A tleap script that builds the chain and sets N, CA, C and O, in Angstrom:
source leaprc.protein.ff14SB
mol = sequence {
  NMET PRO GLN SER GLN ASP GLU ALA THR SER
  THR LEU PRO ALA LYS TRP ARG ASP ARG ALA
  THR PHE SER VAL GLU GLU PHE ALA GLN ILE
  PHE GLY LEU SER ARG ASN SER ALA TYR ALA
  ALA ALA ALA ASN GLY THR VAL THR ALA VAL
  ARG ILE GLY ARG ARG LEU ILE ILE PRO ARG
  ALA ALA ILE GLU ARG LEU LEU ALA CALA
}
set mol.1.N position { 93.234 104.720 84.836 }
set mol.1.CA position { 93.229 104.127 86.157 }
set mol.1.C position { 92.582 105.109 87.136 }
set mol.1.O position { 92.966 106.278 87.153 }
set mol.2.N position { 91.617 104.679 87.950 }
set mol.2.CA position { 90.955 105.575 88.893 }
set mol.2.C position { 91.910 106.005 90.007 }
set mol.2.O position { 92.786 105.247 90.426 }
set mol.3.N position { 91.719 107.229 90.471 }
set mol.3.CA position { 92.545 107.747 91.558 }
set mol.3.C position { 91.962 107.325 92.893 }
set mol.3.O position { 90.746 107.207 93.046 }
set mol.4.N position { 92.849 107.098 93.865 }
set mol.4.CA position { 92.374 106.829 95.214 }
set mol.4.C position { 91.912 108.149 95.825 }
set mol.4.O position { 92.205 109.215 95.283 }
set mol.5.N position { 91.207 108.093 96.930 }
set mol.5.CA position { 90.723 109.300 97.606 }
set mol.5.C position { 91.897 110.193 97.978 }
set mol.5.O position { 91.805 111.414 97.843 }
set mol.6.N position { 93.005 109.606 98.446 }
set mol.6.CA position { 94.183 110.373 98.845 }
set mol.6.C position { 94.775 111.118 97.657 }
set mol.6.O position { 95.148 112.285 97.779 }
set mol.7.N position { 94.865 110.453 96.511 }
set mol.7.CA position { 95.415 111.086 95.312 }
set mol.7.C position { 94.516 112.191 94.800 }
set mol.7.O position { 94.998 113.216 94.317 }
set mol.8.N position { 93.231 111.991 94.901 }
set mol.8.CA position { 92.287 112.971 94.383 }
set mol.8.C position { 92.297 114.255 95.203 }
set mol.8.O position { 92.052 115.330 94.657 }
set mol.9.N position { 92.575 114.165 96.506 }
set mol.9.CA position { 92.542 115.339 97.369 }
set mol.9.C position { 93.929 115.889 97.675 }
set mol.9.O position { 94.029 116.923 98.336 }
set mol.10.N position { 94.977 115.259 97.235 }
set mol.10.CA position { 96.327 115.706 97.524 }
set mol.10.C position { 96.645 117.002 96.789 }
set mol.10.O position { 96.283 117.177 95.625 }
set mol.11.N position { 97.323 117.898 97.481 }
set mol.11.CA position { 97.755 119.146 96.869 }
set mol.11.C position { 99.196 119.062 96.389 }
set mol.11.O position { 99.709 120.008 95.791 }
set mol.12.N position { 99.846 117.940 96.646 }
set mol.12.CA position { 101.224 117.751 96.203 }
set mol.12.C position { 101.265 117.339 94.741 }
set mol.12.O position { 100.370 116.641 94.264 }
set mol.13.N position { 102.303 117.768 94.026 }
set mol.13.CA position { 102.475 117.281 92.650 }
set mol.13.C position { 102.601 115.753 92.624 }
set mol.13.O position { 103.022 115.145 93.609 }
set mol.14.N position { 102.243 115.151 91.521 }
set mol.14.CA position { 102.179 113.689 91.403 }
set mol.14.C position { 103.476 112.989 91.809 }
set mol.14.O position { 103.422 111.939 92.449 }
set mol.15.N position { 104.621 113.532 91.463 }
set mol.15.CA position { 105.871 112.836 91.760 }
set mol.15.C position { 106.180 112.751 93.258 }
set mol.15.O position { 107.043 111.972 93.661 }
set mol.16.N position { 105.488 113.541 94.088 }
set mol.16.CA position { 105.741 113.541 95.527 }
set mol.16.C position { 104.652 112.832 96.325 }
set mol.16.O position { 104.790 112.700 97.541 }
set mol.17.N position { 103.584 112.373 95.696 }
set mol.17.CA position { 102.407 111.888 96.428 }
set mol.17.C position { 102.604 110.618 97.235 }
set mol.17.O position { 101.845 110.378 98.174 }
set mol.18.N position { 103.582 109.802 96.911 }
set mol.18.CA position { 103.756 108.543 97.649 }
set mol.18.C position { 104.679 108.694 98.854 }
set mol.18.O position { 105.020 107.693 99.484 }
set mol.19.N position { 105.085 109.893 99.188 }
set mol.19.CA position { 106.046 110.139 100.257 }
set mol.19.C position { 105.349 110.528 101.551 }
set mol.19.O position { 104.358 111.257 101.524 }
set mol.20.N position { 105.852 110.055 102.679 }
set mol.20.CA position { 105.321 110.433 103.989 }
set mol.20.C position { 106.154 111.548 104.616 }
set mol.20.O position { 105.641 112.343 105.403 }
set mol.21.N position { 107.431 111.603 104.268 }
set mol.21.CA position { 108.322 112.638 104.790 }
set mol.21.C position { 109.203 113.173 103.664 }
set mol.21.O position { 109.364 112.540 102.620 }
set mol.22.N position { 109.762 114.343 103.903 }
set mol.22.CA position { 110.586 115.001 102.898 }
set mol.22.C position { 111.818 115.600 103.552 }
set mol.22.O position { 111.787 115.998 104.716 }
set mol.23.N position { 112.893 115.660 102.797 }
set mol.23.CA position { 114.081 116.368 103.272 }
set mol.23.C position { 113.842 117.868 103.104 }
set mol.23.O position { 112.910 118.278 102.412 }
set mol.24.N position { 114.667 118.665 103.725 }
set mol.24.CA position { 114.543 120.114 103.581 }
set mol.24.C position { 114.791 120.516 102.128 }
set mol.24.O position { 114.149 121.439 101.626 }
set mol.25.N position { 115.708 119.839 101.453 }
set mol.25.CA position { 115.976 120.131 100.039 }
set mol.25.C position { 114.756 119.837 99.171 }
set mol.25.O position { 114.458 120.596 98.249 }
set mol.26.N position { 114.047 118.740 99.457 }
set mol.26.CA position { 112.829 118.415 98.706 }
set mol.26.C position { 111.732 119.444 98.987 }
set mol.26.O position { 111.006 119.852 98.081 }
set mol.27.N position { 111.623 119.854 100.240 }
set mol.27.CA position { 110.679 120.914 100.612 }
set mol.27.C position { 110.975 122.183 99.804 }
set mol.27.O position { 110.060 122.836 99.304 }
set mol.28.N position { 112.248 122.518 99.685 }
set mol.28.CA position { 112.645 123.699 98.913 }
set mol.28.C position { 112.218 123.563 97.452 }
set mol.28.O position { 111.735 124.526 96.858 }
set mol.29.N position { 112.390 122.391 96.876 }
set mol.29.CA position { 111.984 122.161 95.485 }
set mol.29.C position { 110.476 122.321 95.314 }
set mol.29.O position { 110.024 122.948 94.356 }
set mol.30.N position { 109.704 121.762 96.227 }
set mol.30.CA position { 108.244 121.815 96.138 }
set mol.30.C position { 107.754 123.265 96.169 }
set mol.30.O position { 106.836 123.630 95.435 }
set mol.31.N position { 108.370 124.087 97.020 }
set mol.31.CA position { 107.917 125.462 97.187 }
set mol.31.C position { 108.707 126.477 96.368 }
set mol.31.O position { 108.415 127.672 96.412 }
set mol.32.N position { 109.699 126.010 95.627 }
set mol.32.CA position { 110.484 126.931 94.809 }
set mol.32.C position { 111.357 127.861 95.639 }
set mol.32.O position { 111.555 129.025 95.288 }
set mol.33.N position { 111.873 127.338 96.737 }
set mol.33.CA position { 112.721 128.111 97.640 }
set mol.33.C position { 114.177 127.731 97.464 }
set mol.33.O position { 114.498 126.674 96.921 }
set mol.34.N position { 115.050 128.604 97.930 }
set mol.34.CA position { 116.463 128.238 97.997 }
set mol.34.C position { 116.645 127.296 99.179 }
set mol.34.O position { 115.803 127.236 100.075 }
set mol.35.N position { 117.729 126.578 99.172 }
set mol.35.CA position { 118.039 125.664 100.272 }
set mol.35.C position { 118.115 126.433 101.594 }
set mol.35.O position { 117.594 125.978 102.613 }
set mol.36.N position { 118.768 127.600 101.572 }
set mol.36.CA position { 118.903 128.399 102.800 }
set mol.36.C position { 117.555 128.888 103.310 }
set mol.36.O position { 117.319 128.884 104.518 }
set mol.37.N position { 116.678 129.302 102.426 }
set mol.37.CA position { 115.340 129.745 102.832 }
set mol.37.C position { 114.540 128.595 103.435 }
set mol.37.O position { 113.801 128.791 104.400 }
set mol.38.N position { 114.682 127.409 102.878 }
set mol.38.CA position { 113.978 126.242 103.407 }
set mol.38.C position { 114.473 125.887 104.808 }
set mol.38.O position { 113.674 125.578 105.692 }
set mol.39.N position { 115.785 125.932 105.006 }
set mol.39.CA position { 116.329 125.676 106.348 }
set mol.39.C position { 115.889 126.763 107.324 }
set mol.39.O position { 115.617 126.462 108.487 }
set mol.40.N position { 115.814 128.007 106.886 }
set mol.40.CA position { 115.347 129.100 107.745 }
set mol.40.C position { 113.893 128.889 108.138 }
set mol.40.O position { 113.525 129.137 109.286 }
set mol.41.N position { 113.055 128.433 107.204 }
set mol.41.CA position { 111.648 128.155 107.501 }
set mol.41.C position { 111.522 127.053 108.549 }
set mol.41.O position { 110.658 127.119 109.423 }
set mol.42.N position { 112.378 126.047 108.462 }
set mol.42.CA position { 112.360 124.972 109.457 }
set mol.42.C position { 112.857 125.483 110.813 }
set mol.42.O position { 112.324 125.104 111.856 }
set mol.43.N position { 113.866 126.334 110.796 }
set mol.43.CA position { 114.442 126.849 112.044 }
set mol.43.C position { 113.494 127.798 112.769 }
set mol.43.O position { 113.429 127.785 113.998 }
set mol.44.N position { 112.753 128.627 112.018 }
set mol.44.CA position { 111.887 129.604 112.685 }
set mol.44.C position { 110.463 129.087 112.925 }
set mol.44.O position { 109.621 129.822 113.441 }
set mol.45.N position { 110.190 127.845 112.560 }
set mol.45.CA position { 108.899 127.244 112.854 }
set mol.45.C position { 107.827 127.474 111.804 }
set mol.45.O position { 106.673 127.107 112.025 }
set mol.46.N position { 108.168 128.069 110.668 }
set mol.46.CA position { 107.195 128.256 109.590 }
set mol.46.C position { 106.677 126.914 109.105 }
set mol.46.O position { 105.502 126.778 108.762 }
set mol.47.N position { 107.559 125.924 109.076 }
set mol.47.CA position { 107.179 124.565 108.722 }
set mol.47.C position { 107.654 123.647 109.844 }
set mol.47.O position { 108.748 123.825 110.381 }
set mol.48.N position { 106.830 122.670 110.193 }
set mol.48.CA position { 107.188 121.707 111.228 }
set mol.48.C position { 108.266 120.774 110.700 }
set mol.48.O position { 108.115 120.171 109.638 }
set mol.49.N position { 109.351 120.663 111.449 }
set mol.49.CA position { 110.440 119.765 111.063 }
set mol.49.C position { 110.850 118.943 112.279 }
set mol.49.O position { 110.823 119.426 113.411 }
set mol.50.N position { 111.225 117.712 112.029 }
set mol.50.CA position { 111.652 116.794 113.082 }
set mol.50.C position { 113.122 116.487 112.864 }
set mol.50.O position { 113.530 116.099 111.769 }
set mol.51.N position { 113.907 116.661 113.899 }
set mol.51.CA position { 115.328 116.346 113.800 }
set mol.51.C position { 115.544 114.893 114.208 }
set mol.51.O position { 115.146 114.471 115.294 }
set mol.52.N position { 116.178 114.143 113.322 }
set mol.52.CA position { 116.562 112.755 113.597 }
set mol.52.C position { 118.067 112.708 113.406 }
set mol.52.O position { 118.571 112.726 112.283 }
set mol.53.N position { 118.767 112.647 114.516 }
set mol.53.CA position { 120.219 112.742 114.444 }
set mol.53.C position { 120.605 114.112 113.925 }
set mol.53.O position { 120.236 115.126 114.518 }
set mol.54.N position { 121.336 114.157 112.837 }
set mol.54.CA position { 121.737 115.423 112.226 }
set mol.54.C position { 120.817 115.858 111.096 }
set mol.54.O position { 121.021 116.911 110.492 }
set mol.55.N position { 119.810 115.051 110.813 }
set mol.55.CA position { 118.946 115.293 109.657 }
set mol.55.C position { 117.619 115.918 110.070 }
set mol.55.O position { 117.044 115.548 111.094 }
set mol.56.N position { 117.138 116.860 109.276 }
set mol.56.CA position { 115.811 117.436 109.476 }
set mol.56.C position { 114.851 116.787 108.496 }
set mol.56.O position { 115.135 116.708 107.301 }
set mol.57.N position { 113.721 116.324 108.995 }
set mol.57.CA position { 112.690 115.677 108.193 }
set mol.57.C position { 111.412 116.501 108.323 }
set mol.57.O position { 111.045 116.924 109.420 }
set mol.58.N position { 110.747 116.721 107.210 }
set mol.58.CA position { 109.493 117.472 107.219 }
set mol.58.C position { 108.356 116.507 106.884 }
set mol.58.O position { 108.353 115.905 105.811 }
set mol.59.N position { 107.391 116.355 107.793 }
set mol.59.CA position { 106.268 115.448 107.532 }
set mol.59.C position { 105.374 115.962 106.394 }
set mol.59.O position { 105.216 117.167 106.200 }
set mol.60.N position { 104.814 115.039 105.674 }
set mol.60.CA position { 103.919 115.375 104.563 }
set mol.60.C position { 102.770 116.268 105.017 }
set mol.60.O position { 102.382 117.191 104.301 }
set mol.61.N position { 102.229 116.001 106.193 }
set mol.61.CA position { 101.098 116.782 106.700 }
set mol.61.C position { 101.456 118.264 106.822 }
set mol.61.O position { 100.614 119.125 106.566 }
set mol.62.N position { 102.688 118.566 107.209 }
set mol.62.CA position { 103.119 119.963 107.325 }
set mol.62.C position { 103.143 120.636 105.957 }
set mol.62.O position { 102.743 121.792 105.823 }
set mol.63.N position { 103.607 119.918 104.953 }
set mol.63.CA position { 103.652 120.467 103.602 }
set mol.63.C position { 102.244 120.628 103.043 }
set mol.63.O position { 101.940 121.642 102.415 }
set mol.64.N position { 101.386 119.643 103.265 }
set mol.64.CA position { 99.999 119.730 102.807 }
set mol.64.C position { 99.288 120.939 103.428 }
set mol.64.O position { 98.521 121.623 102.750 }
set mol.65.N position { 99.544 121.202 104.726 }
set mol.65.CA position { 98.923 122.358 105.381 }
set mol.65.C position { 99.369 123.658 104.709 }
set mol.65.O position { 98.543 124.537 104.464 }
set mol.66.N position { 100.647 123.790 104.412 }
set mol.66.CA position { 101.149 125.003 103.771 }
set mol.66.C position { 100.592 125.161 102.355 }
set mol.66.O position { 100.261 126.272 101.940 }
set mol.67.N position { 100.490 124.069 101.623 }
set mol.67.CA position { 99.958 124.132 100.254 }
set mol.67.C position { 98.474 124.490 100.248 }
set mol.67.O position { 98.003 125.156 99.326 }
set mol.68.N position { 97.741 124.060 101.260 }
set mol.68.CA position { 96.305 124.313 101.333 }
set mol.68.C position { 95.988 125.732 101.789 }
set mol.68.O position { 94.892 126.238 101.546 }
set mol.69.N position { 96.943 126.369 102.447 }
set mol.69.CA position { 96.705 127.725 102.997 }
set mol.69.C position { 96.635 128.772 101.918 }
set mol.69.O position { 96.443 129.951 102.215 }
savepdb mol mol.pdb
quit
């Protein structure tokens, strides 16, 4: 099956490619970080995170930028 342009240029592993946002725990899994390190990265601005109620959400674009760097 041919890949779409988005799939061909994505730096995310295949199992994460259909996602627009990620939890901090998922971010930690993608980067091989501990949960605490991932929350620290969100708190200090290393990764862009959006707070919705009590939950922190990390946009796919923020993760793609870090993976491309």
